[in-house]
N, C-alpha and C positions, 0 to 999 in steps of 0.2 A: 715194191710199193711201201712196205713198212719202213724201209730205210729212208725213202723220200719223205714220208710222213714225219719221221723223227727229225730229219734235217729241217723241214718247214717249221716244226714246233720250236726247235732251238733258235731259229731265226726270229720267229714271232715273239718269243718271250725275251729276246734280247740278252741271251745268256752271255756272261763275260768269258766263260770258258766251257769246253766240253770235256766229258770224261767217259768215253766209250770203251767197252771191253768186249773182246771176242770170247765166245765159249771155249773153255779148255776141258778136254775129255780126260780128267784125272781118274785114275783107278780108285775104286772104293765107293763109288756112287753109281746108281743105276744107269744113268745116261752115259757116263764115262765108260763104264764097263761094256755097254752096248756098242759104243763107237769103237772100242778096242776090239771086241769080238767080231765086228763086221769090217775090220780093217779100214776104218775111216779116220783113225787118229794118225796125225803126222808126228805126234810126240812119241818118243821112244824112252824106255826106262832110263833114268838118269838125266833126261833133258827137260824135265818139268820145271817151269819157272813161274813166277808170280806176275810177269809182265802182262798187262791187259791186251796188248796187241801182238801181232805176229801170227803166222799161219799155224793153225792148230788141227783142223780137220779138212778132209778132202771135200770137193764139191762146192766150195765157197769162193766167190770172186773177190778175193781180198784186195786186188788192185782197185776194183770199183769202190769198195768200202773206204779205202784210203783216199781216193779222189773225192768222195763225198765229204769225208772229214776235213780234207785240205780246203775244200770250198767253203766250209763253215768258218774257217779262220781268215778268209780274205775280207 
């Protein structure tokens, strides 16, 4: 629901571009450490990057999110 609300807002304001970023569970912060401890992180040591997209944690339908983003560009 929040994804759809965000997509509607982007359409309503007539944004020239979007800049979405997916959460990255980096070590050294509380949420990142929790994801790592609960084996939710898809990132392994040495594979951390600064790219805003890409699959980072389990349980997220990244294909759906990518389709929503692609629809905003049409």
